[in-house]
TINUKE-740076 format. One record per residue (C-alpha): residue in one letter; x, y, z; residue number from 1. Coordinates in nm, 4 decimals. Layout:
BEGIN
+---+----------+----------+----------+-----+
: r :       xx :       yy :       zz :   k :
+---+----------+----------+----------+-----+
: A :        X :        Y :        Z : NUM :
...
+---+----------+----------+----------+-----+
//
This chain:
BEGIN
+---+----------+----------+----------+-----+
: r :       xx :       yy :       zz :   k :
+---+----------+----------+----------+-----+
: M :   1.2734 :  -2.9842 :   3.9738 :   1 :
: I :   1.5253 :  -2.7075 :   3.8976 :   2 :
: L :   1.7367 :  -2.9581 :   3.7057 :   3 :
: I :   1.4360 :  -3.0646 :   3.4980 :   4 :
: R :   1.3502 :  -2.7032 :   3.4161 :   5 :
: R :   1.7071 :  -2.6291 :   3.3099 :   6 :
: S :   1.7090 :  -2.9412 :   3.0909 :   7 :
: L :   1.3835 :  -2.8369 :   2.9235 :   8 :
: L :   1.5206 :  -2.4871 :   2.8628 :   9 :
: I :   1.8380 :  -2.6247 :   2.7041 :  10 :
: L :   1.6304 :  -2.8610 :   2.4874 :  11 :
: L :   1.4096 :  -2.5708 :   2.3765 :  12 :
: V :   1.7102 :  -2.3598 :   2.2780 :  13 :
: V :   1.8586 :  -2.6516 :   2.0848 :  14 :
: C :   1.5298 :  -2.7116 :   1.9012 :  15 :
: L :   1.4940 :  -2.3460 :   1.8115 :  16 :
: G :   1.8454 :  -2.3558 :   1.6732 :  17 :
: C :   1.7422 :  -2.6502 :   1.4547 :  18 :
: V :   1.4358 :  -2.4649 :   1.3279 :  19 :
: A :   1.5983 :  -2.1353 :   1.2333 :  20 :
: Q :   1.9607 :  -2.0402 :   1.1918 :  21 :
: S :   2.1337 :  -1.7423 :   1.0419 :  22 :
: A :   2.2900 :  -1.7949 :   0.7017 :  23 :
: P :   2.6724 :  -1.8194 :   0.7268 :  24 :
: P :   2.8358 :  -1.5049 :   0.5840 :  25 :
: D :   2.9822 :  -1.6839 :   0.2821 :  26 :
: V :   2.6475 :  -1.8465 :   0.1971 :  27 :
: A :   2.4615 :  -1.5161 :   0.2464 :  28 :
: R :   2.7083 :  -1.3420 :   0.0152 :  29 :
: K :   2.6642 :  -1.6073 :  -0.2569 :  30 :
: I :   2.2857 :  -1.5814 :  -0.2318 :  31 :
: E :   2.2979 :  -1.2020 :  -0.2475 :  32 :
: H :   2.5197 :  -1.2055 :  -0.5582 :  33 :
: Q :   2.2949 :  -1.4555 :  -0.7373 :  34 :
: V :   1.9795 :  -1.2579 :  -0.6568 :  35 :
: R :   2.1337 :  -0.9236 :  -0.7542 :  36 :
: S :   2.2590 :  -1.0660 :  -1.0842 :  37 :
: F :   1.9408 :  -1.2509 :  -1.1813 :  38 :
: Y :   1.6971 :  -0.9686 :  -1.0916 :  39 :
: T :   1.9342 :  -0.6863 :  -1.1986 :  40 :
: I :   1.9161 :  -0.5123 :  -0.8623 :  41 :
: P :   2.1098 :  -0.1826 :  -0.8388 :  42 :
: V :   2.3854 :  -0.1527 :  -0.5815 :  43 :
: D :   2.1945 :   0.1148 :  -0.3876 :  44 :
: V :   1.9029 :  -0.1238 :  -0.3233 :  45 :
: K :   1.9493 :  -0.3316 :  -0.0104 :  46 :
: V :   1.9401 :  -0.7136 :  -0.0301 :  47 :
: T :   1.9071 :  -0.8955 :   0.3034 :  48 :
: V :   1.9344 :  -1.2729 :   0.3392 :  49 :
: G :   1.7168 :  -1.4022 :   0.6216 :  50 :
: A :   1.7295 :  -1.7045 :   0.8472 :  51 :
: I :   1.7521 :  -2.0589 :   0.7150 :  52 :
: T :   1.4674 :  -2.2920 :   0.8197 :  53 :
: P :   1.3739 :  -2.6508 :   0.7284 :  54 :
: S :   1.1619 :  -2.6626 :   0.4127 :  55 :
: T :   0.8200 :  -2.8234 :   0.4106 :  56 :
: E :   0.8061 :  -2.8070 :   0.0306 :  57 :
: I :   1.0818 :  -3.0362 :  -0.0999 :  58 :
: P :   1.2848 :  -3.2939 :   0.0947 :  59 :
: G :   1.6579 :  -3.2246 :   0.0995 :  60 :
: Y :   1.6159 :  -2.8469 :   0.0899 :  61 :
: D :   1.5932 :  -2.5694 :   0.3463 :  62 :
: A :   1.3984 :  -2.2462 :   0.3104 :  63 :
: V :   1.5508 :  -1.8990 :   0.3109 :  64 :
: S :   1.3884 :  -1.5599 :   0.2665 :  65 :
: V :   1.5515 :  -1.2710 :   0.0827 :  66 :
: T :   1.4311 :  -0.9157 :   0.1398 :  67 :
: I :   1.4854 :  -0.6654 :  -0.1402 :  68 :
: G :   1.4602 :  -0.2975 :  -0.0575 :  69 :
: G :   1.3908 :  -0.1281 :   0.2701 :  70 :
: G :   1.4785 :   0.2132 :   0.4021 :  71 :
: D :   1.3913 :   0.4645 :   0.1312 :  72 :
: S :   1.2861 :   0.1967 :  -0.1210 :  73 :
: K :   0.9808 :  -0.0288 :  -0.1207 :  74 :
: Q :   1.0476 :  -0.3590 :   0.0534 :  75 :
: K :   0.9546 :  -0.6989 :  -0.0865 :  76 :
: D :   1.0203 :  -1.0485 :   0.0481 :  77 :
: Y :   1.1017 :  -1.3497 :  -0.1697 :  78 :
: K :   1.1112 :  -1.7150 :  -0.0636 :  79 :
: F :   1.3842 :  -1.9494 :  -0.1924 :  80 :
: L :   1.4860 :  -2.3129 :  -0.1426 :  81 :
: L :   1.8460 :  -2.3835 :  -0.0442 :  82 :
: S :   2.0042 :  -2.7275 :  -0.0846 :  83 :
: K :   2.1487 :  -2.8938 :   0.2229 :  84 :
: D :   2.4989 :  -2.8766 :   0.0744 :  85 :
: R :   2.4437 :  -2.5004 :   0.0133 :  86 :
: A :   2.5330 :  -2.5419 :  -0.3542 :  87 :
: T :   2.1912 :  -2.4775 :  -0.5147 :  88 :
: L :   1.9322 :  -2.2010 :  -0.4749 :  89 :
: L :   1.5814 :  -2.2489 :  -0.6163 :  90 :
: R :   1.2770 :  -2.0234 :  -0.6480 :  91 :
: L :   0.9640 :  -2.2363 :  -0.6198 :  92 :
: T :   0.6303 :  -2.1204 :  -0.7574 :  93 :
: K :   0.3401 :  -2.3170 :  -0.6139 :  94 :
: F :  -0.0035 :  -2.3119 :  -0.7762 :  95 :
: D :  -0.3228 :  -2.3941 :  -0.5895 :  96 :
: L :  -0.5241 :  -2.6009 :  -0.8361 :  97 :
: T :  -0.8297 :  -2.5906 :  -0.6112 :  98 :
: K :  -0.8786 :  -2.2276 :  -0.7175 :  99 :
: D :  -0.9300 :  -2.0694 :  -1.0601 : 100 :
: P :  -0.7338 :  -1.7417 :  -1.0817 : 101 :
: F :  -0.9563 :  -1.6150 :  -1.3641 : 102 :
: V :  -1.2707 :  -1.6650 :  -1.1540 : 103 :
: E :  -1.1070 :  -1.5060 :  -0.8501 : 104 :
: L :  -0.9973 :  -1.2041 :  -1.0539 : 105 :
: M :  -1.3443 :  -1.1483 :  -1.2005 : 106 :
: S :  -1.4935 :  -1.1679 :  -0.8507 : 107 :
: K :  -1.2843 :  -0.8619 :  -0.7568 : 108 :
: I :  -1.4457 :  -0.6472 :  -1.0288 : 109 :
: D :  -1.7600 :  -0.4673 :  -0.9155 : 110 :
: V :  -2.0028 :  -0.4492 :  -1.2072 : 111 :
: N :  -2.3146 :  -0.3764 :  -1.0036 : 112 :
: G :  -2.5263 :  -0.1135 :  -1.1756 : 113 :
: R :  -2.3002 :  -0.0859 :  -1.4802 : 114 :
: P :  -2.4676 :  -0.0670 :  -1.8250 : 115 :
: T :  -2.4294 :  -0.3811 :  -2.0336 : 116 :
: R :  -2.4301 :  -0.4696 :  -2.4000 : 117 :
: G :  -2.5175 :  -0.8169 :  -2.5229 : 118 :
: S :  -2.7049 :  -1.0786 :  -2.3258 : 119 :
: K :  -2.7014 :  -1.0291 :  -1.9489 : 120 :
: S :  -2.7138 :  -1.4082 :  -1.9100 : 121 :
: A :  -2.4092 :  -1.4756 :  -2.1301 : 122 :
: K :  -2.1460 :  -1.7059 :  -1.9816 : 123 :
: V :  -1.8630 :  -1.4890 :  -2.1155 : 124 :
: V :  -1.8217 :  -1.1402 :  -1.9690 : 125 :
: V :  -1.5893 :  -0.8749 :  -2.1097 : 126 :
: V :  -1.4980 :  -0.5923 :  -1.8712 : 127 :
: N :  -1.3127 :  -0.3040 :  -2.0335 : 128 :
: F :  -1.1392 :  -0.0402 :  -1.8221 : 129 :
: D :  -1.1844 :   0.2612 :  -2.0461 : 130 :
: D :  -1.0707 :   0.6232 :  -2.0813 : 131 :
: F :  -1.2824 :   0.8493 :  -2.3051 : 132 :
: E :  -0.9852 :   1.0693 :  -2.3952 : 133 :
: C :  -0.7494 :   0.7819 :  -2.4764 : 134 :
: P :  -0.6894 :   0.7289 :  -2.8529 : 135 :
: Y :  -0.6019 :   0.3623 :  -2.7957 : 136 :
: C :  -0.9323 :   0.3189 :  -2.6130 : 137 :
: S :  -1.1085 :   0.4671 :  -2.9146 : 138 :
: S :  -0.9325 :   0.2143 :  -3.1338 : 139 :
: M :  -1.0337 :  -0.0754 :  -2.9086 : 140 :
: H :  -1.3899 :   0.0546 :  -2.8812 : 141 :
: Q :  -1.4228 :   0.0595 :  -3.2584 : 142 :
: T :  -1.2853 :  -0.2962 :  -3.2693 : 143 :
: L :  -1.5418 :  -0.4156 :  -3.0158 : 144 :
: F :  -1.8320 :  -0.2187 :  -3.1640 : 145 :
: P :  -1.9635 :  -0.2995 :  -3.4102 : 146 :
: E :  -1.7417 :  -0.5797 :  -3.5481 : 147 :
: I :  -1.6814 :  -0.8021 :  -3.2432 : 148 :
: F :  -2.0307 :  -0.7260 :  -3.1127 : 149 :
: S :  -2.1954 :  -0.8233 :  -3.4393 : 150 :
: E :  -1.9970 :  -1.1501 :  -3.4531 : 151 :
: Y :  -2.0555 :  -1.2661 :  -3.0958 : 152 :
: G :  -2.3947 :  -1.1081 :  -3.0248 : 153 :
: D :  -2.5707 :  -1.2682 :  -2.7288 : 154 :
: R :  -2.2792 :  -1.5019 :  -2.6545 : 155 :
: V :  -2.0983 :  -1.2223 :  -2.4661 : 156 :
: T :  -2.1818 :  -0.9499 :  -2.2119 : 157 :
: F :  -1.9836 :  -0.6260 :  -2.2499 : 158 :
: I :  -1.9319 :  -0.3957 :  -1.9492 : 159 :
: Y :  -1.7270 :  -0.0735 :  -1.9279 : 160 :
: K :  -1.5531 :   0.0503 :  -1.6137 : 161 :
: D :  -1.3869 :   0.3879 :  -1.5640 : 162 :
: D :  -1.0099 :   0.4273 :  -1.5537 : 163 :
: P :  -0.9320 :   0.7770 :  -1.6867 : 164 :
: L :  -0.5601 :   0.8613 :  -1.6902 : 165 :
: A :  -0.6073 :   1.2053 :  -1.5394 : 166 :
: E :  -0.2368 :   1.2924 :  -1.5434 : 167 :
: I :  -0.2285 :   1.3029 :  -1.9243 : 168 :
: H :  -0.5992 :   1.3251 :  -2.0146 : 169 :
: P :  -0.7400 :   1.6370 :  -1.8447 : 170 :
: W :  -1.1038 :   1.6003 :  -1.9552 : 171 :
: A :  -1.1303 :   1.2211 :  -1.9164 : 172 :
: I :  -1.2659 :   1.2210 :  -1.5583 : 173 :
: H :  -1.5233 :   1.4860 :  -1.6515 : 174 :
: A :  -1.6396 :   1.2701 :  -1.9436 : 175 :
: A :  -1.6594 :   0.9613 :  -1.7201 : 176 :
: V :  -1.8749 :   1.1491 :  -1.4681 : 177 :
: D :  -2.1052 :   1.2698 :  -1.7476 : 178 :
: A :  -2.1315 :   0.9164 :  -1.8870 : 179 :
: N :  -2.2310 :   0.7878 :  -1.5432 : 180 :
: C :  -2.4960 :   1.0607 :  -1.5191 : 181 :
: L :  -2.6451 :   0.9218 :  -1.8395 : 182 :
: A :  -2.6101 :   0.5625 :  -1.7189 : 183 :
: A :  -2.8060 :   0.6462 :  -1.4030 : 184 :
: Q :  -3.1117 :   0.6969 :  -1.6250 : 185 :
: S :  -3.0442 :   0.4891 :  -1.9363 : 186 :
: G :  -2.7953 :   0.2217 :  -2.0372 : 187 :
: D :  -2.8630 :   0.2942 :  -2.4023 : 188 :
: A :  -2.7782 :   0.6612 :  -2.3491 : 189 :
: F :  -2.4480 :   0.5601 :  -2.1886 : 190 :
: W :  -2.3511 :   0.3374 :  -2.4816 : 191 :
: D :  -2.4504 :   0.5986 :  -2.7399 : 192 :
: F :  -2.2359 :   0.8520 :  -2.5535 : 193 :
: A :  -1.9421 :   0.6072 :  -2.5501 : 194 :
: D :  -1.9846 :   0.5375 :  -2.9216 : 195 :
: Y :  -1.9975 :   0.9070 :  -3.0059 : 196 :
: I :  -1.7075 :   1.0222 :  -2.7874 : 197 :
: H :  -1.4774 :   0.7442 :  -2.9052 : 198 :
: A :  -1.5574 :   0.8221 :  -3.2679 : 199 :
: N :  -1.5502 :   1.2018 :  -3.2346 : 200 :
: K :  -1.3164 :   1.2948 :  -2.9494 : 201 :
: R :  -1.1421 :   1.5372 :  -3.1842 : 202 :
: E :  -1.4451 :   1.7666 :  -3.1403 : 203 :
: V :  -1.3555 :   1.8019 :  -2.7729 : 204 :
: D :  -0.9800 :   1.8163 :  -2.8324 : 205 :
: A :  -1.0275 :   2.0997 :  -3.0824 : 206 :
: E :  -1.1519 :   2.3374 :  -2.8108 : 207 :
: K :  -0.8850 :   2.5861 :  -2.6993 : 208 :
: T :  -0.9305 :   2.5900 :  -2.3210 : 209 :
: P :  -1.0037 :   2.3299 :  -2.0510 : 210 :
: A :  -1.3336 :   2.5014 :  -1.9694 : 211 :
: A :  -1.4364 :   2.4889 :  -2.3347 : 212 :
: R :  -1.3532 :   2.1155 :  -2.3510 : 213 :
: F :  -1.5635 :   2.0471 :  -2.0420 : 214 :
: A :  -1.8475 :   2.2448 :  -2.1988 : 215 :
: A :  -1.8166 :   2.0426 :  -2.5210 : 216 :
: V :  -1.8442 :   1.7161 :  -2.3264 : 217 :
: D :  -2.1446 :   1.8491 :  -2.1358 : 218 :
: K :  -2.3126 :   1.9504 :  -2.4636 : 219 :
: I :  -2.2692 :   1.5989 :  -2.6059 : 220 :
: T :  -2.4082 :   1.4590 :  -2.2801 : 221 :
: M :  -2.7193 :   1.6779 :  -2.2840 : 222 :
: L :  -2.7846 :   1.5963 :  -2.6516 : 223 :
: Q :  -2.7820 :   1.2270 :  -2.5604 : 224 :
: G :  -3.0193 :   1.3000 :  -2.2766 : 225 :
: Q :  -3.2630 :   1.4701 :  -2.5129 : 226 :
: K :  -3.2262 :   1.1923 :  -2.7699 : 227 :
: H :  -3.3226 :   0.9275 :  -2.5129 : 228 :
: N :  -3.5975 :   1.1354 :  -2.3487 : 229 :
: L :  -3.4261 :   1.1470 :  -2.0112 : 230 :
: D :  -3.5183 :   1.3722 :  -1.7210 : 231 :
: V :  -3.3178 :   1.6707 :  -1.8477 : 232 :
: A :  -3.3303 :   1.8653 :  -1.5196 : 233 :
: K :  -3.2012 :   1.5630 :  -1.3261 : 234 :
: L :  -2.9304 :   1.5029 :  -1.5836 : 235 :
: Q :  -2.8250 :   1.8673 :  -1.5825 : 236 :
: S :  -2.8032 :   1.8664 :  -1.2029 : 237 :
: C :  -2.5862 :   1.5544 :  -1.2080 : 238 :
: V :  -2.3551 :   1.6969 :  -1.4741 : 239 :
: K :  -2.3212 :   2.0247 :  -1.2844 : 240 :
: A :  -2.2383 :   1.8462 :  -0.9558 : 241 :
: Q :  -1.9479 :   1.6530 :  -1.1119 : 242 :
: N :  -1.9359 :   1.3978 :  -0.8304 : 243 :
: E :  -1.6187 :   1.1951 :  -0.8998 : 244 :
: D :  -1.6604 :   0.9386 :  -0.6200 : 245 :
: A :  -1.7724 :   0.6487 :  -0.8397 : 246 :
: V :  -1.5081 :   0.7220 :  -1.1023 : 247 :
: R :  -1.2315 :   0.7440 :  -0.8406 : 248 :
: A :  -1.3467 :   0.4154 :  -0.6859 : 249 :
: S :  -1.3279 :   0.2464 :  -1.0256 : 250 :
: M :  -0.9795 :   0.3887 :  -1.0795 : 251 :
: K :  -0.8678 :   0.2487 :  -0.7436 : 252 :
: E :  -1.0177 :  -0.0881 :  -0.8320 : 253 :
: A :  -0.8275 :  -0.0906 :  -1.1614 : 254 :
: E :  -0.5032 :  -0.0166 :  -0.9778 : 255 :
: G :  -0.5695 :  -0.3082 :  -0.7428 : 256 :
: L :  -0.6159 :  -0.5368 :  -1.0420 : 257 :
: G :  -0.2779 :  -0.4387 :  -1.1844 : 258 :
: V :  -0.4159 :  -0.2181 :  -1.4610 : 259 :
: N :  -0.1448 :   0.0333 :  -1.5527 : 260 :
: G :  -0.2813 :   0.1582 :  -1.8843 : 261 :
: T :  -0.5929 :   0.1670 :  -2.0976 : 262 :
: P :  -0.7657 :  -0.0039 :  -2.2576 : 263 :
: A :  -0.7467 :  -0.3113 :  -2.0340 : 264 :
: L :  -0.9869 :  -0.5956 :  -2.1078 : 265 :
: F :  -1.0745 :  -0.8833 :  -1.8781 : 266 :
: I :  -1.2425 :  -1.1651 :  -2.0702 : 267 :
: N :  -1.3698 :  -1.4065 :  -1.8051 : 268 :
: G :  -1.0515 :  -1.3193 :  -1.6170 : 269 :
: Q :  -0.8081 :  -1.3335 :  -1.9078 : 270 :
: K :  -0.6374 :  -0.9936 :  -1.9241 : 271 :
: I :  -0.5620 :  -0.8165 :  -2.2528 : 272 :
: D :  -0.3547 :  -0.4974 :  -2.2398 : 273 :
: G :  -0.3734 :  -0.2293 :  -2.5070 : 274 :
: A :  -0.5533 :  -0.1874 :  -2.8379 : 275 :
: V :  -0.4440 :  -0.5261 :  -2.9698 : 276 :
: P :  -0.5331 :  -0.6589 :  -3.3181 : 277 :
: I :  -0.8843 :  -0.7949 :  -3.3557 : 278 :
: A :  -0.7516 :  -1.1501 :  -3.4023 : 279 :
: E :  -0.6161 :  -1.1470 :  -3.0466 : 280 :
: V :  -0.9523 :  -1.0371 :  -2.9066 : 281 :
: R :  -1.1281 :  -1.3105 :  -3.1056 : 282 :
: A :  -0.8834 :  -1.5738 :  -2.9802 : 283 :
: A :  -0.9472 :  -1.4781 :  -2.6159 : 284 :
: L :  -1.3245 :  -1.4724 :  -2.6664 : 285 :
: D :  -1.3223 :  -1.8080 :  -2.8429 : 286 :
: A :  -1.1125 :  -1.9644 :  -2.5655 : 287 :
: A :  -1.3537 :  -1.8301 :  -2.3014 : 288 :
: L :  -1.6544 :  -1.9622 :  -2.4945 : 289 :
: R :  -1.4986 :  -2.3087 :  -2.5232 : 290 :
: D :  -1.4168 :  -2.3101 :  -2.1519 : 291 :
: A :  -1.7811 :  -2.2241 :  -2.0821 : 292 :
: G :  -1.9051 :  -2.4984 :  -2.3144 : 293 :
: E :  -2.0498 :  -2.2512 :  -2.5630 : 294 :
: S :  -2.0274 :  -2.2513 :  -2.9424 : 295 :
: V :  -1.7768 :  -2.0317 :  -3.1233 : 296 :
: P :  -1.9071 :  -1.8120 :  -3.4090 : 297 :
: Q :  -1.7868 :  -1.8382 :  -3.7663 : 298 :
: H :  -1.5355 :  -1.5644 :  -3.8394 : 299 :
: V :  -1.5340 :  -1.3557 :  -4.1543 : 300 :
: P :  -1.1939 :  -1.2036 :  -4.2428 : 301 :
: S :  -1.1751 :  -0.8539 :  -4.0966 : 302 :
: V :  -1.1745 :  -0.5558 :  -4.3304 : 303 :
: L :  -1.0279 :  -0.3378 :  -4.0571 : 304 :
: A :  -0.6552 :  -0.2716 :  -4.0330 : 305 :
: P :  -0.4940 :  -0.4140 :  -3.7176 : 306 :
: A :  -0.5136 :  -0.1738 :  -3.4264 : 307 :
: S :  -0.1948 :  -0.0270 :  -3.2810 : 308 :
: K :  -0.0802 :  -0.1305 :  -2.9370 : 309 :
+---+----------+----------+----------+-----+
//
């Protein structure tokens, strides 16, 4: 019995050795040099070559992991394929065709309760992460409304989410909170506020102090409330409270989606960064409509100059 146990233990050790083995120093050095060169990794960033294991992806290759970073820097692991003769290193990207990345991305965006423009039943949805103080957002907004909106009409649903860049736009969060106070009572009031701010943000910028800029935004908000016959006392209370929770949650969501600047559009999952020319927006919308089996509108040459990125 003892002999059998020892034999099983030896067999187990041998099998484990077959499954995973440390990369020989010369092979590890070659892999490190290739990875550093290809990804332009600075000398002060650590590169660690992991164990070599049999690959389940491609016959004739083993698998090896390479860890970049660690210690004071952020760590990230990469998977590579290594030929049996240790002469070739491959990076394999595998795509799961049973899933649609556009659909999965859109499912991560919470649009519950957000005001919409266009038909709510449209098969194409445009989500724009917006910043009321951002000049590029103003440019994109004026591209979307009225020109794109008038062309596509009920074929598309437009939804705005908050992503104010507070570090460089000091009154943007305040404006987003005010806009949400309007949206709580009226979608039309929200959109009129967005139209006005994006067309006239210089009115707010012209004020000399931060307090005066906040007051200017609040004045525009209350005027919209009066225009749309909202409950003024309720609106005033909301504006005064300046509850940033919803705005902060939207900002966190944007970060999770890889948004690192505004405007950022998601057209049925297709991402567009920056205030791109109108032709690029049309192309993305038309592609989404075709994918959804919908007709594409006739386009009239734009009279607007291309927007800056």
